[in-house]
VMD Tcl script that builds the backbone (N, CA, C; Angstrom):
set m [mol new atoms 408]
animate dup $m
set s [atomselect $m all]
$s set {name element resname resid chain x y z} {
  {N N MET 1 A -11.878 -18.446 -0.751}
  {CA C MET 1 A -11.148 -17.282 -0.299}
  {C C MET 1 A -11.678 -16.049 -1.013}
  {N N GLU 2 A -11.925 -15.006 -0.243}
  {CA C GLU 2 A -12.471 -13.768 -0.793}
  {C C GLU 2 A -11.377 -12.995 -1.529}
  {N N VAL 3 A -11.762 -12.427 -2.663}
  {CA C VAL 3 A -10.839 -11.638 -3.463}
  {C C VAL 3 A -10.812 -10.218 -2.897}
  {N N THR 4 A -9.613 -9.677 -2.742}
  {CA C THR 4 A -9.484 -8.331 -2.188}
  {C C THR 4 A -9.718 -7.278 -3.266}
  {N N GLU 5 A -9.948 -6.046 -2.822}
  {CA C GLU 5 A -10.131 -4.939 -3.761}
  {C C GLU 5 A -8.882 -4.766 -4.624}
  {N N GLU 6 A -7.713 -4.918 -4.016}
  {CA C GLU 6 A -6.458 -4.758 -4.745}
  {C C GLU 6 A -6.331 -5.797 -5.852}
  {N N GLU 7 A -6.705 -7.042 -5.547}
  {CA C GLU 7 A -6.650 -8.101 -6.566}
  {C C GLU 7 A -7.612 -7.804 -7.706}
  {N N ARG 8 A -8.776 -7.266 -7.379}
  {CA C ARG 8 A -9.738 -6.915 -8.430}
  {C C ARG 8 A -9.217 -5.779 -9.299}
  {N N LEU 9 A -8.612 -4.776 -8.671}
  {CA C LEU 9 A -8.047 -3.667 -9.440}
  {C C LEU 9 A -6.933 -4.168 -10.354}
  {N N ASP 10 A -6.085 -5.058 -9.846}
  {CA C ASP 10 A -5.038 -5.648 -10.683}
  {C C ASP 10 A -5.642 -6.388 -11.861}
  {N N GLU 11 A -6.697 -7.141 -11.600}
  {CA C GLU 11 A -7.347 -7.904 -12.669}
  {C C GLU 11 A -7.935 -6.966 -13.715}
  {N N ILE 12 A -8.555 -5.873 -13.280}
  {CA C ILE 12 A -9.118 -4.904 -14.230}
  {C C ILE 12 A -8.012 -4.316 -15.102}
  {N N LEU 13 A -6.910 -3.928 -14.484}
  {CA C LEU 13 A -5.794 -3.381 -15.261}
  {C C LEU 13 A -5.243 -4.404 -16.247}
  {N N LEU 14 A -5.115 -5.637 -15.810}
  {CA C LEU 14 A -4.587 -6.685 -16.677}
  {C C LEU 14 A -5.535 -6.964 -17.841}
  {N N VAL 15 A -6.830 -7.053 -17.552}
  {CA C VAL 15 A -7.807 -7.295 -18.617}
  {C C VAL 15 A -7.828 -6.119 -19.589}
  {N N LEU 16 A -7.722 -4.907 -19.065}
  {CA C LEU 16 A -7.675 -3.717 -19.924}
  {C C LEU 16 A -6.420 -3.742 -20.795}
  {N N TYR 17 A -5.302 -4.173 -20.231}
  {CA C TYR 17 A -4.066 -4.284 -21.007}
  {C C TYR 17 A -4.230 -5.290 -22.147}
  {N N VAL 18 A -4.792 -6.440 -21.833}
  {CA C VAL 18 A -5.005 -7.471 -22.860}
  {C C VAL 18 A -5.977 -6.971 -23.925}
  {N N ALA 19 A -7.034 -6.262 -23.501}
  {CA C ALA 19 A -8.006 -5.719 -24.460}
  {C C ALA 19 A -7.328 -4.728 -25.397}
  {N N GLU 20 A -6.448 -3.888 -24.865}
  {CA C GLU 20 A -5.722 -2.927 -25.707}
  {C C GLU 20 A -4.736 -3.639 -26.628}
  {N N TRP 21 A -4.152 -4.713 -26.127}
  {CA C TRP 21 A -3.194 -5.478 -26.938}
  {C C TRP 21 A -3.900 -6.072 -28.158}
  {N N ASN 22 A -5.108 -6.585 -27.941}
  {CA C ASN 22 A -5.863 -7.215 -29.022}
  {C C ASN 22 A -6.551 -6.210 -29.927}
  {N N ASN 23 A -6.843 -5.028 -29.412}
  {CA C ASN 23 A -7.544 -4.009 -30.188}
  {C C ASN 23 A -6.965 -2.653 -29.802}
  {N N PRO 24 A -6.255 -1.989 -30.716}
  {CA C PRO 24 A -5.595 -0.737 -30.373}
  {C C PRO 24 A -6.551 0.414 -30.059}
  {N N ASN 25 A -7.812 0.250 -30.419}
  {CA C ASN 25 A -8.786 1.297 -30.112}
  {C C ASN 25 A -9.172 1.224 -28.640}
  {N N PRO 26 A -9.295 2.382 -27.985}
  {CA C PRO 26 A -9.679 2.370 -26.571}
  {C C PRO 26 A -11.070 1.771 -26.373}
  {N N LEU 27 A -11.281 1.190 -25.194}
  {CA C LEU 27 A -12.605 0.683 -24.853}
  {C C LEU 27 A -13.567 1.851 -24.704}
  {N N THR 28 A -14.779 1.657 -25.135}
  {CA C THR 28 A -15.781 2.675 -24.857}
  {C C THR 28 A -16.074 2.649 -23.366}
  {N N ILE 29 A -16.662 3.701 -22.879}
  {CA C ILE 29 A -16.976 3.748 -21.455}
  {C C ILE 29 A -17.939 2.629 -21.085}
  {N N ASP 30 A -18.870 2.308 -21.992}
  {CA C ASP 30 A -19.802 1.212 -21.718}
  {C C ASP 30 A -19.079 -0.132 -21.657}
  {N N SER 31 A -18.145 -0.352 -22.581}
  {CA C SER 31 A -17.379 -1.604 -22.569}
  {C C SER 31 A -16.548 -1.706 -21.292}
  {N N PHE 32 A -15.943 -0.582 -20.892}
  {CA C PHE 32 A -15.163 -0.578 -19.664}
  {C C PHE 32 A -16.048 -0.874 -18.462}
  {N N ASN 33 A -17.212 -0.232 -18.402}
  {CA C ASN 33 A -18.142 -0.475 -17.292}
  {C C ASN 33 A -18.552 -1.935 -17.229}
  {N N ASN 34 A -18.803 -2.546 -18.378}
  {CA C ASN 34 A -19.165 -3.968 -18.417}
  {C C ASN 34 A -18.005 -4.838 -17.926}
  {N N LEU 35 A -16.793 -4.468 -18.308}
  {CA C LEU 35 A -15.608 -5.192 -17.853}
  {C C LEU 35 A -15.502 -5.116 -16.331}
  {N N VAL 36 A -15.666 -3.926 -15.777}
  {CA C VAL 36 A -15.570 -3.745 -14.331}
  {C C VAL 36 A -16.678 -4.517 -13.620}
  {N N LYS 37 A -17.886 -4.467 -14.158}
  {CA C LYS 37 A -19.002 -5.203 -13.553}
  {C C LYS 37 A -18.708 -6.696 -13.518}
  {N N GLU 38 A -18.102 -7.190 -14.588}
  {CA C GLU 38 A -17.783 -8.617 -14.647}
  {C C GLU 38 A -16.698 -8.983 -13.635}
  {N N VAL 39 A -15.655 -8.177 -13.569}
  {CA C VAL 39 A -14.563 -8.467 -12.641}
  {C C VAL 39 A -15.027 -8.324 -11.193}
  {N N LEU 40 A -15.779 -7.250 -10.917}
  {CA C LEU 40 A -16.234 -7.014 -9.547}
  {C C LEU 40 A -17.455 -7.850 -9.183}
  {N N GLU 41 A -18.036 -8.486 -10.193}
  {CA C GLU 41 A -19.250 -9.298 -10.004}
  {C C GLU 41 A -20.339 -8.468 -9.330}
  {N N THR 42 A -20.604 -7.314 -9.955}
  {CA C THR 42 A -21.622 -6.422 -9.409}
  {C C THR 42 A -22.335 -5.685 -10.541}
  {N N GLU 43 A -23.499 -5.215 -10.251}
  {CA C GLU 43 A -24.240 -4.361 -11.177}
  {C C GLU 43 A -24.346 -2.950 -10.613}
  {N N GLU 44 A -23.721 -2.706 -9.476}
  {CA C GLU 44 A -23.833 -1.436 -8.797}
  {C C GLU 44 A -22.997 -0.367 -9.515}
  {N N GLU 45 A -23.689 0.613 -10.115}
  {CA C GLU 45 A -23.033 1.648 -10.900}
  {C C GLU 45 A -22.063 2.491 -10.059}
  {N N ARG 46 A -22.435 2.751 -8.805}
  {CA C ARG 46 A -21.583 3.567 -7.941}
  {C C ARG 46 A -20.223 2.908 -7.761}
  {N N LEU 47 A -20.215 1.596 -7.565}
  {CA C LEU 47 A -18.967 0.855 -7.380}
  {C C LEU 47 A -18.132 0.882 -8.659}
  {N N VAL 48 A -18.804 0.765 -9.792}
  {CA C VAL 48 A -18.106 0.808 -11.080}
  {C C VAL 48 A -17.465 2.180 -11.270}
  {N N ARG 49 A -18.212 3.233 -10.978}
  {CA C ARG 49 A -17.707 4.603 -11.140}
  {C C ARG 49 A -16.559 4.871 -10.161}
  {N N THR 50 A -16.696 4.391 -8.932}
  {CA C THR 50 A -15.641 4.559 -7.929}
  {C C THR 50 A -14.348 3.880 -8.383}
  {N N THR 51 A -14.488 2.707 -8.983}
  {CA C THR 51 A -13.325 1.973 -9.481}
  {C C THR 51 A -12.635 2.758 -10.586}
  {N N LEU 52 A -13.409 3.263 -11.537}
  {CA C LEU 52 A -12.835 4.058 -12.621}
  {C C LEU 52 A -12.158 5.307 -12.051}
  {N N ASP 53 A -12.816 5.967 -11.120}
  {CA C ASP 53 A -12.235 7.169 -10.511}
  {C C ASP 53 A -10.903 6.855 -9.831}
  {N N LYS 54 A -10.839 5.739 -9.103}
  {CA C LYS 54 A -9.595 5.363 -8.412}
  {C C LYS 54 A -8.474 5.128 -9.415}
  {N N LEU 55 A -8.777 4.410 -10.474}
  {CA C LEU 55 A -7.750 4.127 -11.479}
  {C C LEU 55 A -7.288 5.411 -12.174}
  {N N ILE 56 A -8.202 6.342 -12.388}
  {CA C ILE 56 A -7.842 7.620 -13.011}
  {C C ILE 56 A -7.008 8.457 -12.045}
  {N N ILE 57 A -7.448 8.566 -10.798}
  {CA C ILE 57 A -6.724 9.360 -9.797}
  {C C ILE 57 A -5.310 8.816 -9.591}
  {N N ASP 58 A -5.181 7.504 -9.582}
  {CA C ASP 58 A -3.864 6.889 -9.402}
  {C C ASP 58 A -2.981 7.044 -10.642}
  {N N GLY 59 A -3.573 7.473 -11.752}
  {CA C GLY 59 A -2.811 7.745 -12.968}
  {C C GLY 59 A -2.578 6.542 -13.864}
  {N N TYR 60 A -3.314 5.462 -13.646}
  {CA C TYR 60 A -3.099 4.249 -14.429}
  {C C TYR 60 A -4.057 4.123 -15.612}
  {N N VAL 61 A -5.140 4.857 -15.568}
  {CA C VAL 61 A -6.155 4.802 -16.625}
  {C C VAL 61 A -6.557 6.238 -16.944}
  {N N GLU 62 A -6.873 6.476 -18.205}
  {CA C GLU 62 A -7.397 7.778 -18.603}
  {C C GLU 62 A -8.683 7.581 -19.368}
  {N N TYR 63 A -9.551 8.550 -19.194}
  {CA C TYR 63 A -10.771 8.594 -19.985}
  {C C TYR 63 A -10.675 9.848 -20.817}
  {N N ALA 64 A -10.554 9.659 -22.104}
  {CA C ALA 64 A -10.346 10.806 -22.991}
  {C C ALA 64 A -11.473 10.895 -24.004}
  {N N PHE 65 A -12.067 12.065 -24.049}
  {CA C PHE 65 A -13.125 12.285 -25.034}
  {C C PHE 65 A -12.532 12.296 -26.434}
  {N N GLY 66 A -11.322 12.841 -26.577}
  {CA C GLY 66 A -10.668 12.902 -27.880}
  {C C GLY 66 A -10.391 11.524 -28.458}
  {N N ARG 67 A -10.004 10.608 -27.596}
  {CA C ARG 67 A -9.756 9.231 -28.045}
  {C C ARG 67 A -11.007 8.391 -27.896}
  {N N ALA 68 A -12.040 9.016 -27.366}
  {CA C ALA 68 A -13.360 8.375 -27.235}
  {C C ALA 68 A -13.319 7.065 -26.476}
  {N N GLY 69 A -12.679 7.060 -25.329}
  {CA C GLY 69 A -12.709 5.836 -24.558}
  {C C GLY 69 A -11.782 5.820 -23.370}
  {N N VAL 70 A -11.708 4.646 -22.762}
  {CA C VAL 70 A -10.890 4.400 -21.581}
  {C C VAL 70 A -9.671 3.610 -22.037}
  {N N TYR 71 A -8.495 4.047 -21.581}
  {CA C TYR 71 A -7.285 3.319 -21.943}
  {C C TYR 71 A -6.258 3.412 -20.825}
  {N N LEU 72 A -5.328 2.463 -20.852}
  {CA C LEU 72 A -4.231 2.443 -19.881}
  {C C LEU 72 A -3.220 3.522 -20.237}
  {N N THR 73 A -2.719 4.212 -19.228}
  {CA C THR 73 A -1.620 5.139 -19.447}
  {C C THR 73 A -0.323 4.330 -19.509}
  {N N ASP 74 A 0.748 4.976 -19.922}
  {CA C ASP 74 A 2.049 4.283 -19.916}
  {C C ASP 74 A 2.412 3.848 -18.501}
  {N N GLU 75 A 2.093 4.716 -17.531}
  {CA C GLU 75 A 2.343 4.376 -16.128}
  {C C GLU 75 A 1.530 3.147 -15.715}
  {N N GLY 76 A 0.290 3.070 -16.171}
  {CA C GLY 76 A -0.564 1.921 -15.866}
  {C C GLY 76 A -0.002 0.633 -16.439}
  {N N LYS 77 A 0.530 0.715 -17.657}
  {CA C LYS 77 A 1.138 -0.472 -18.278}
  {C C LYS 77 A 2.371 -0.914 -17.490}
  {N N ARG 78 A 3.216 0.059 -17.118}
  {CA C ARG 78 A 4.410 -0.290 -16.326}
  {C C ARG 78 A 4.009 -0.881 -14.973}
  {N N PHE 79 A 2.995 -0.280 -14.378}
  {CA C PHE 79 A 2.536 -0.705 -13.051}
  {C C PHE 79 A 2.090 -2.163 -13.059}
  {N N ILE 80 A 1.285 -2.531 -14.023}
  {CA C ILE 80 A 0.740 -3.899 -14.052}
  {C C ILE 80 A 1.771 -4.897 -14.592}
  {N N LEU 81 A 2.612 -4.475 -15.538}
  {CA C LEU 81 A 3.585 -5.401 -16.125}
  {C C LEU 81 A 4.809 -5.606 -15.240}
  {N N SER 82 A 5.043 -4.700 -14.308}
  {CA C SER 82 A 6.202 -4.835 -13.415}
  {C C SER 82 A 5.944 -5.855 -12.316}
  {N N ASN 83 A 4.770 -6.469 -12.342}
  {CA C ASN 83 A 4.347 -7.405 -11.299}
  {C C ASN 83 A 4.233 -6.718 -9.946}
  {N N GLU 84 A 4.106 -5.401 -9.971}
  {CA C GLU 84 A 3.886 -4.695 -8.716}
  {C C GLU 84 A 2.397 -4.716 -8.448}
  {N N GLY 85 A 1.660 -3.947 -9.157}
  {CA C GLY 85 A 0.216 -3.932 -9.004}
  {C C GLY 85 A -0.232 -3.480 -7.623}
  {N N TYR 86 A -1.523 -3.375 -7.460}
  {CA C TYR 86 A -2.099 -2.935 -6.186}
  {C C TYR 86 A -1.844 -3.945 -5.073}
  {N N THR 87 A -1.888 -5.227 -5.404}
  {CA C THR 87 A -1.699 -6.264 -4.394}
  {C C THR 87 A -0.308 -6.156 -3.776}
  {N N GLU 88 A 0.699 -5.987 -4.622}
  {CA C GLU 88 A 2.076 -5.872 -4.135}
  {C C GLU 88 A 2.244 -4.596 -3.307}
  {N N LYS 89 A 1.614 -3.502 -3.746}
  {CA C LYS 89 A 1.693 -2.254 -2.984}
  {C C LYS 89 A 1.086 -2.434 -1.596}
  {N N LEU 90 A -0.031 -3.160 -1.524}
  {CA C LEU 90 A -0.664 -3.407 -0.234}
  {C C LEU 90 A 0.257 -4.230 0.663}
  {N N GLU 91 A 0.861 -5.270 0.093}
  {CA C GLU 91 A 1.765 -6.109 0.880}
  {C C GLU 91 A 2.951 -5.294 1.397}
  {N N LYS 92 A 3.472 -4.390 0.555}
  {CA C LYS 92 A 4.585 -3.541 0.987}
  {C C LYS 92 A 4.155 -2.625 2.124}
  {N N ARG 93 A 2.937 -2.056 2.022}
  {CA C ARG 93 A 2.445 -1.171 3.083}
  {C C ARG 93 A 2.279 -1.930 4.388}
  {N N VAL 94 A 1.785 -3.165 4.310}
  {CA C VAL 94 A 1.614 -3.987 5.515}
  {C C VAL 94 A 2.984 -4.291 6.125}
  {N N GLU 95 A 3.942 -4.670 5.286}
  {CA C GLU 95 A 5.290 -4.958 5.782}
  {C C GLU 95 A 5.908 -3.723 6.435}
  {N N GLU 96 A 5.735 -2.561 5.797}
  {CA C GLU 96 A 6.287 -1.325 6.362}
  {C C GLU 96 A 5.636 -1.004 7.705}
  {N N ALA 97 A 4.336 -1.231 7.814}
  {CA C ALA 97 A 3.639 -0.974 9.078}
  {C C ALA 97 A 4.162 -1.898 10.179}
  {N N ILE 98 A 4.389 -3.164 9.845}
  {CA C ILE 98 A 4.920 -4.120 10.825}
  {C C ILE 98 A 6.323 -3.701 11.251}
  {N N ILE 99 A 7.136 -3.289 10.293}
  {CA C ILE 99 A 8.499 -2.861 10.606}
  {C C ILE 99 A 8.477 -1.634 11.511}
  {N N ARG 100 A 7.605 -0.662 11.194}
  {CA C ARG 100 A 7.487 0.537 12.041}
  {C C ARG 100 A 7.069 0.170 13.456}
  {N N LYS 101 A 6.099 -0.731 13.558}
  {CA C LYS 101 A 5.607 -1.142 14.872}
  {C C LYS 101 A 6.726 -1.809 15.678}
  {N N GLU 102 A 7.452 -2.717 15.043}
  {CA C GLU 102 A 8.545 -3.412 15.732}
  {C C GLU 102 A 9.666 -2.439 16.094}
  {N N THR 103 A 9.944 -1.484 15.233}
  {CA C THR 103 A 10.973 -0.487 15.524}
  {C C THR 103 A 10.582 0.336 16.737}
  {N N LEU 104 A 9.323 0.745 16.799}
  {CA C LEU 104 A 8.855 1.503 17.959}
  {C C LEU 104 A 8.954 0.682 19.238}
  {N N LYS 105 A 8.648 -0.605 19.140}
  {CA C LYS 105 A 8.794 -1.474 20.312}
  {C C LYS 105 A 10.249 -1.498 20.772}
  {N N GLN 106 A 11.164 -1.642 19.803}
  {CA C GLN 106 A 12.589 -1.693 20.131}
  {C C GLN 106 A 13.053 -0.379 20.756}
  {N N LEU 107 A 12.571 0.739 20.202}
  {CA C LEU 107 A 12.927 2.035 20.770}
  {C C LEU 107 A 12.405 2.170 22.187}
  {N N ASN 108 A 11.196 1.688 22.419}
  {CA C ASN 108 A 10.606 1.752 23.748}
  {C C ASN 108 A 11.428 0.915 24.728}
  {N N ARG 109 A 11.826 -0.281 24.296}
  {CA C ARG 109 A 12.671 -1.129 25.135}
  {C C ARG 109 A 14.007 -0.444 25.384}
  {N N GLY 110 A 14.518 0.220 24.377}
  {CA C GLY 110 A 15.785 0.936 24.501}
  {C C GLY 110 A 15.697 2.054 25.520}
  {N N LYS 111 A 14.559 2.747 25.546}
  {CA C LYS 111 A 14.370 3.817 26.534}
  {C C LYS 111 A 14.383 3.248 27.946}
  {N N TRP 112 A 13.671 2.134 28.135}
  {CA C TRP 112 A 13.650 1.506 29.460}
  {C C TRP 112 A 15.053 1.052 29.849}
  {N N SER 113 A 15.754 0.481 28.923}
  {CA C SER 113 A 17.124 0.023 29.207}
  {C C SER 113 A 18.007 1.197 29.591}
  {N N PHE 114 A 17.855 2.298 28.894}
  {CA C PHE 114 A 18.639 3.493 29.187}
  {C C PHE 114 A 18.385 3.966 30.615}
  {N N TRP 115 A 17.126 4.072 30.994}
  {CA C TRP 115 A 16.790 4.571 32.330}
  {C C TRP 115 A 17.198 3.582 33.428}
  {N N ILE 116 A 17.081 2.318 33.160}
  {CA C ILE 116 A 17.536 1.313 34.127}
  {C C ILE 116 A 19.048 1.424 34.310}
  {N N SER 117 A 19.764 1.651 33.211}
  {CA C SER 117 A 21.220 1.831 33.292}
  {C C SER 117 A 21.568 3.070 34.103}
  {N N ILE 118 A 20.859 4.155 33.895}
  {CA C ILE 118 A 21.092 5.396 34.646}
  {C C ILE 118 A 20.874 5.154 36.140}
  {N N VAL 119 A 19.780 4.475 36.482}
  {CA C VAL 119 A 19.493 4.178 37.887}
  {C C VAL 119 A 20.595 3.302 38.473}
  {N N ALA 120 A 21.055 2.310 37.714}
  {CA C ALA 120 A 22.121 1.430 38.196}
  {C C ALA 120 A 23.410 2.220 38.432}
  {N N ILE 121 A 23.716 3.138 37.541}
  {CA C ILE 121 A 24.913 3.979 37.707}
  {C C ILE 121 A 24.778 4.851 38.955}
  {N N LEU 122 A 23.601 5.443 39.140}
  {CA C LEU 122 A 23.375 6.288 40.322}
  {C C LEU 122 A 23.505 5.474 41.608}
  {N N ILE 123 A 22.972 4.262 41.596}
  {CA C ILE 123 A 23.106 3.393 42.775}
  {C C ILE 123 A 24.570 3.058 43.017}
  {N N SER 124 A 25.319 2.780 41.955}
  {CA C SER 124 A 26.749 2.480 42.095}
  {C C SER 124 A 27.499 3.675 42.653}
  {N N ILE 125 A 27.204 4.868 42.167}
  {CA C ILE 125 A 27.867 6.077 42.669}
  {C C ILE 125 A 27.518 6.296 44.131}
  {N N ALA 126 A 26.237 6.138 44.469}
  {CA C ALA 126 A 25.811 6.320 45.863}
  {C C ALA 126 A 26.491 5.301 46.766}
  {N N SER 127 A 26.597 4.076 46.309}
  {CA C SER 127 A 27.255 3.030 47.088}
  {C C SER 127 A 28.732 3.352 47.285}
  {N N PHE 128 A 29.375 3.803 46.216}
  {CA C PHE 128 A 30.783 4.178 46.300}
  {C C PHE 128 A 30.973 5.332 47.279}
  {N N LEU 129 A 30.156 6.366 47.128}
  {CA C LEU 129 A 30.257 7.528 48.024}
  {C C LEU 129 A 29.994 7.126 49.469}
  {N N PHE 130 A 29.032 6.247 49.679}
  {CA C PHE 130 A 28.728 5.785 51.040}
  {C C PHE 130 A 29.904 5.006 51.616}
  {N N SER 131 A 30.522 4.162 50.757}
  {CA C SER 131 A 31.632 3.362 51.254}
  {C C SER 131 A 32.862 4.222 51.527}
  {N N VAL 132 A 33.077 5.269 50.780}
  {CA C VAL 132 A 34.240 6.124 50.967}
  {C C VAL 132 A 34.016 7.090 52.141}
  {N N PHE 133 A 32.869 7.739 52.152}
  {CA C PHE 133 A 32.625 8.780 53.156}
  {C C PHE 133 A 31.843 8.284 54.364}
  {N N GLY 134 A 31.277 7.111 54.282}
  {CA C GLY 134 A 30.453 6.601 55.370}
  {C C GLY 134 A 31.249 5.928 56.470}
  {N N LYS 135 A 32.539 5.622 56.312}
  {CA C LYS 135 A 33.348 4.903 57.299}
  {C C LYS 135 A 34.268 5.872 58.045}
  {N N HIS 136 A 33.856 6.726 58.798}
  {CA C HIS 136 A 34.684 7.679 59.533}
  {C C HIS 136 A 35.318 7.049 60.690}
}
mol reanalyze $m
mol bondsrecalc $m
mol representation Tube
mol addrep $m
């Protein structure tokens, strides 16, 4: 089974958390890059940089020159330790999309039902009017 991007990002965050737990000093950028290469099973620098950028943009990792390295933010620690992670976020987005799709289907069926009811009422009124005024 192929590992998804979300699972890899979760693994990177978890490994980074464990690395920080064992060593309070932030990982150097080279150590972080090696970690990402190992998790992603790639040597492609662009992919490694894209991964770091995504984690930084999402607010889970920071690269600080003052601390001389890459480290998890408090938000990143909460994110990975809450068992939410990227994988769970993806599953929630998929579930929400399915719910939206089914809701739209139901609304569409509701519209058809509404118009069919209107037509039935109009036919009933026409029939009533015909029966009352049609028998002279």
